[in-house]
N, C-alpha and C positions, 0 to 999 in steps of 0.2 A: 637572436633567433627569430625568424619570421615564419609564421604558420598561417595558412589560409584554411578557413572552414567554409565549405561550399555545400549548400543544401539544394536539393532538387524540388520537383513539383509537390505542391500542397503542404510543404513544411512551413510555409508562411502562416498556416492555419493552426500551428501547434498552440495548445491551450484552449482551442475552440473545437477542433476536429476530433471526434471520437476519443474523448478523454479517458475512457476505459482502456483504450489501446495505447494512446500516445501521451497520456498524462494531462495535467491542467496548467502547466507552466508554458508561457510562450518563449520562443527561442531567444528573442532579444534580451529578456530577463536572465535567461540561463547564460547567454554570452557574456553579460556583465559579471556574473559569478565566476566564469572561467578566467576572464581578464584579471579579476582580483586574486584568484587562486594561483595564477601563473604570471606574476608581474614581470618576470624576466623575458617573457615572450611578447613580440609584437604581432598582434593578431589582425587579420582582416576577415570580414564575414561577408558572404555573398549568397543570395538565394534567388533562384529563378524557376519559373514554371516552364521555361522554353529550352528545349534540348540544345539548340545551337548556341544560345547564350552561355550555357554551362560549359560547352566545349571551348568557346572563346575564352572563358575565365580560366579553365585548365591550362590552355596554351599561354595565356598572359602571365600566370604565376609559376608555371611548371618548369621553368629553367632558372629561376632566381630565388625561390623560397626554399626553406629547409624542410618543409613538410606540408602536406595537404590532408585534412580530414574531410572526407566527402560522404554525404548521404545522398545518393542519386535518386532516392524515392522510387517511384514506379518505373523510372527509366532503367533501373537495375536489370529488369527482366525483359526489356525491349530494345535497348540501345547498344547496338554493336559500335556505333560511332563514339559514344562516351568511353567504352572500353578501349577502342583504338586510340583515342586522345590520351588516355592514361598511359598506354603502352608507348606513346611517342614522346612523352616528357621525361625529364631526368629526376624531378622531385618525387620522393616517395609519397605514395598515397595510401591512407588507411581508410577502408570502406566501413561506414557505420550505419546500422539500422536500429531504430528505437525498438521496434517489435522483433520478435523471433520469426523471421521470414520463413524459416524451415518448418514452423508449426502452423503455418497458414495455408492458403490455397496452393494447389499444386503448381500453378504457373509462377508463384513467388519463389519456388525452390530453384529456379533457373536464374543464373546471373551471368550477364555479359561483361561484368566489371570485376568480379572477385579475383579471377586468375591474373589480372593485370596489376593488382594491388599488393602492397607489402603484407597486408593482413586484412581480416574482416572481423568486426565485432557486431553481434546481433543479439537482440533480446534483453538487453540490460538497461533499457530506457535511456534517458539522457546521459546517464553515467558512462555510456559507451564512448561519448565524445571525450570525456576526461581520461579514460583509459587509453584511447588512441593518442591523445596529447602526451601522456606520460611515456608511451612507447617512442614517439617521435623525439621527445626531449632527451630521453636516455639513449636514443639511436640504437635500440635493440634490433637484432636481426640484420637482414640484408636490405638493400634499397628496394628490392622487389622479391 
């Protein structure tokens, strides 16, 4: 099974950026933990602060992987193009947010991505990635 984890802008700063909101662990460290926890999965990890690069990665893996876990970061609330890219691919995508975006500023309650995804997990910290992986591995629900 092949699963891609794709993180958007500023998630390269996990462990440094607002630890009271995002925690103190960097994602590379957490990614190693996920690989050890799910040895049956072949993972790829990609992070970019650039919208077009995220779209390119979705298109690259979106027809050949078994699942994608994506945290679009701030692009969740602004990028119709990322939502369109998710709608255009056949690989199921689960959207993950470390913080509870619904308990934050009003503009964060709008998502151009959620409706295109199989599901959304928000507010459970890094644990949200693990829960998304379990859902993809167990193939729960529909593709979208």
